[in-house]
C-alpha positions as CSV (number, residue, x, y, z in Angstrom):
1,X,112.4,-114.0,157.4
2,X,112.2,-110.3,158.6
3,X,110.7,-109.4,161.9
4,X,107.8,-107.6,160.2
5,X,106.9,-110.6,158.1
6,X,107.3,-113.0,161.0
7,X,104.7,-111.0,163.0
8,X,102.1,-111.7,160.3
9,X,101.6,-115.3,161.3
10,X,99.0,-116.7,163.7
11,X,97.9,-116.0,166.3
12,X,96.7,-112.7,164.8
13,X,96.4,-109.4,166.6
14,X,94.2,-106.6,165.3
15,X,97.3,-104.8,164.0
16,X,98.9,-107.7,162.2
17,X,95.5,-108.8,160.8
18,X,95.0,-105.3,159.3
19,X,98.6,-105.5,157.9
20,X,98.0,-108.9,156.5
21,X,94.9,-107.7,154.6
22,X,96.8,-104.7,153.2
23,X,99.6,-106.9,152.0
24,X,97.0,-109.1,150.2
25,X,95.4,-106.0,148.7
26,X,98.8,-104.7,147.4
27,X,99.6,-108.1,145.9
28,X,96.2,-108.5,144.2
29,X,96.6,-104.9,142.8
30,X,99.8,-106.0,141.1
31,X,97.8,-108.4,139.0
32,X,100.7,-110.8,139.1
33,X,99.4,-114.4,139.5
34,X,102.8,-115.8,140.5
35,X,103.3,-113.2,143.2
36,X,99.7,-113.6,144.6
37,X,99.8,-117.4,144.5
38,X,102.8,-117.5,146.8
39,X,100.7,-116.3,149.7
40,X,98.8,-119.6,149.7
41,X,99.8,-123.1,150.7
42,X,100.7,-125.6,148.0
43,X,97.3,-127.3,148.3
44,X,95.2,-124.2,149.4
45,X,91.4,-124.7,149.0
46,X,89.4,-122.0,147.2
47,X,85.8,-121.2,146.7
48,X,85.4,-118.2,144.5
49,X,81.8,-117.4,143.3
50,X,80.7,-120.6,141.7
51,X,84.2,-122.1,141.2
52,X,85.8,-124.5,143.7
53,X,89.4,-125.6,143.2
54,X,92.6,-126.5,145.1
55,X,96.3,-125.8,144.8
56,X,98.7,-123.1,143.7
57,X,98.7,-124.1,140.0
58,X,94.9,-123.8,140.0
59,X,95.1,-120.5,141.8
60,X,97.5,-119.1,139.2
61,X,95.3,-120.4,136.3
62,X,92.3,-118.8,137.9
63,X,94.0,-115.5,138.4
64,X,95.3,-115.4,134.8
65,X,91.7,-116.0,133.5
66,X,90.3,-113.4,136.0
67,X,92.7,-110.6,135.0
68,X,92.4,-111.4,131.3
69,X,88.7,-110.7,131.7
70,X,88.7,-108.0,134.4
71,X,90.6,-105.1,132.8
72,X,91.9,-102.0,134.7
73,X,91.3,-103.9,137.9
74,X,91.7,-101.9,141.2
75,X,90.9,-103.4,144.6
76,X,90.3,-102.2,148.2
77,X,90.2,-104.9,151.0
78,X,89.4,-104.2,154.6
79,X,89.6,-106.5,157.7
80,X,86.1,-107.2,159.0
81,X,87.0,-109.6,161.8
82,X,89.8,-111.8,162.9
83,X,90.5,-114.8,165.2
84,X,93.6,-116.9,166.1
85,X,94.3,-118.1,162.5
86,X,91.4,-116.6,160.6
87,X,90.6,-113.2,159.0
88,X,87.3,-112.1,157.5
89,X,87.6,-109.4,154.8
90,X,85.2,-107.2,152.9
91,X,86.2,-105.7,149.6
92,X,85.3,-103.8,146.6
93,X,87.0,-103.6,143.2
94,X,86.4,-101.9,139.9
95,X,87.0,-103.3,136.5
96,X,85.8,-103.0,132.9
97,X,85.2,-105.6,130.3
98,X,86.6,-105.6,126.8
99,X,83.4,-103.8,125.5
100,X,84.2,-100.9,127.9
101,X,81.4,-101.6,130.5
102,X,82.6,-100.8,134.0
103,X,81.6,-102.8,137.1
104,X,82.0,-102.6,140.9
105,X,82.4,-105.9,142.6
106,X,81.3,-106.2,146.2
107,X,82.4,-109.2,148.3
108,X,83.4,-110.9,151.5
109,X,86.2,-113.4,152.0
110,X,86.9,-115.8,154.8
111,X,90.6,-116.8,155.2
112,X,92.3,-119.5,157.2
113,X,96.1,-119.6,157.7
114,X,98.6,-122.3,158.5
115,X,101.3,-121.7,161.2
116,X,103.6,-120.2,158.6
117,X,101.1,-117.5,157.7
118,X,100.2,-119.0,154.4
119,X,96.5,-119.1,153.5
120,X,95.2,-122.6,153.4
121,X,91.6,-121.8,152.8
122,X,89.9,-118.9,151.0
123,X,86.1,-118.7,150.5
124,X,84.8,-115.7,148.6
125,X,81.2,-114.5,147.9
126,X,81.1,-111.7,145.2
127,X,78.5,-109.7,143.4
128,X,79.1,-107.4,140.4
129,X,77.1,-104.3,139.7
130,X,77.4,-102.4,136.4
131,X,78.5,-98.8,136.9
132,X,79.1,-95.9,134.6
133,X,82.6,-94.6,134.1
134,X,81.6,-91.5,136.0
135,X,80.6,-93.6,139.0
136,X,84.2,-94.9,139.4
137,X,86.0,-94.2,142.7
138,X,89.3,-96.0,142.4
139,X,91.8,-94.0,140.2
140,X,95.3,-94.8,141.3
141,X,97.8,-96.1,138.7
142,X,96.9,-99.4,137.1
143,X,98.8,-102.5,138.5
144,X,100.0,-100.4,141.5
145,X,99.2,-100.5,145.2
146,X,96.5,-98.2,146.5
147,X,98.1,-95.0,147.8
148,X,98.3,-94.8,151.6
149,X,96.1,-91.6,151.6
150,X,93.4,-93.0,149.4
151,X,90.1,-93.5,151.3
152,X,89.2,-97.0,152.3
153,X,85.8,-98.7,152.2
154,X,84.7,-97.4,155.6
155,X,84.9,-93.9,154.1
156,X,82.7,-94.9,151.1
157,X,78.9,-94.3,151.0
158,X,78.2,-97.9,149.7
């Protein structure tokens, strides 16, 4: 384990909580269910919108369904608050359906980590709002991390 990864385990500091959130954002923007699922414990508990499930296999299946539906997905996450082994996040992402309708999703997540820095609990509340293509704000390359110089949510009017 590298020194930089080792620092991303509880207890969290402001700096490593922010880094942990950015690592999660980058992983989710890859749209790779296998990569994303490895950040969670083998029996991680999830509540996502109206779905409740547990375990990496269920996480991978959920993410495959999600990204089959949510096309051209681009996400920004920001740390809202943190504690010893918990991080709260607010996020927005944009996606379109197969009919070409664009959406912006707004949400909050509560994360709880084990001693190895793997997420053992994720609870997410999310709302989608239809937008026009001209209302989009997230334009970096598809399936890539957000560029370091791209504005975050704190810089957004919504």
